[in-house]
Structures are given as C-alpha cells and as structure tokens.
N, C-alpha and C positions, 0 to 999 in steps of 0.2 A: 637249261629247265631247273627243277628245284629237286632238290635232293629229300626224300622220306625215310623215314626212320621205322623197320617194322622190328617186333620182338618174337621172338620163337621159341617155347619151352618142349624139350622133347626129349624122349628115351635114348641113352647112348647105345645105340645099337650100332655095328660094326656097320659103316658106311652110311650112315646117317645124314652126318656133315655134309660130304659130296653130294650125297641125292637133294639136299636141301641148297647147295650153294648151285649145280647144275638147272634145278627147277626154275629159281629165279632168271638164271641166265636166259633160259632158254624160251620163257616167256616175256623174252624184251626188256628187261632190266639191265644196268650195271652196276656191280658192285660196290660204292665208293670206299665205304667205309666198315669194317667187323671191329666188335665188342664183344671179347669170349673170355667172360668172365671160370673159372673152375667148376668143374661138373663136381655135383652131390646127389650121393644117393641114386645113383644110376638116372638123373636125369643132367639137362645143359639148357642155359639158356643163354640164348645168341643174341646181340642186337646187330643189324644190318642197317646201313646208311645206301640206300637206292637210289639209282636217277634211270627214268625209264628213258630208253630210246627215240620213243617216236610217241606221238599224242595219242595214238589209239592203245598204248599200254596202260589199262586199268589195275592200280593198285588194289582195290578190293576185289578184284577177281581174281590175281595172284596171291591176296588171302586166303580166299576158301579154295585155292589149288593147295597151298601151303597146308593147309589143314586136313587135306584129305593123304596125305603122307603118312605110310604108315608111322607110328612113334609118336606123332608130333602131338601134344596133349594142347597148347593153347598158343594162339597167332595173335599179337596184339600191335597197334604203332599208332604214331601221327599221323592221319591223314588227314590233309586238307584243314590242318590246322583243329582237328578233333581228335580224340582217343576213339578209336574202332578197336570192338574185339571180337573175334572169332573163334566160337566153339569152347567147351569146356573138355571134359573128360572122355576119350575112346575108349568102349567098352568091348 
C-alpha cells in the first residue's frame, strides 16, 4: 500500500497530539512517519506519513474526522497525487 501525507495544524492543548494519533490509528491507518517541527504561538504543525491497513480506509474521510477534533485549525495533504485541504478556522 502507498504512504499518503497528512499535515495538521492544531492548537497545543494538553493531550491534543495524543488524541490526533489515536484517531488516525482507530480509523484504520498506520503511522509510517512523523514530522514534528517546533511549536510556535500556541499552535503546532505536524506531518504524518500514513498507510491504510485495508482498502476500505478512506483518507478523505480521515481528514474530515481529524478536522472535527477540538483545536484543529487545518488539515491538508497529498491524497491521490493532488493537494486536498479541509477547512479553515474553527470558531
């Protein structure tokens, strides 16, 4: 299976990264790589290389589910060779 990339911008609240990783794994994806640069101004950008465990795991649905997490500002990534973005600011 192919590694796909997700980038997530979120507010650095206690447990936010753990909730994000847990959601990815519960939704049928294995985390192959993590790019975690230093956080700034209360926000963090993290990149994940993910691999679907089976053919029924849809990365587009995963992006929408991640965007619904509290504190997530943006989700985007290289999905099927094109840049797909989900959402802007949560209010």
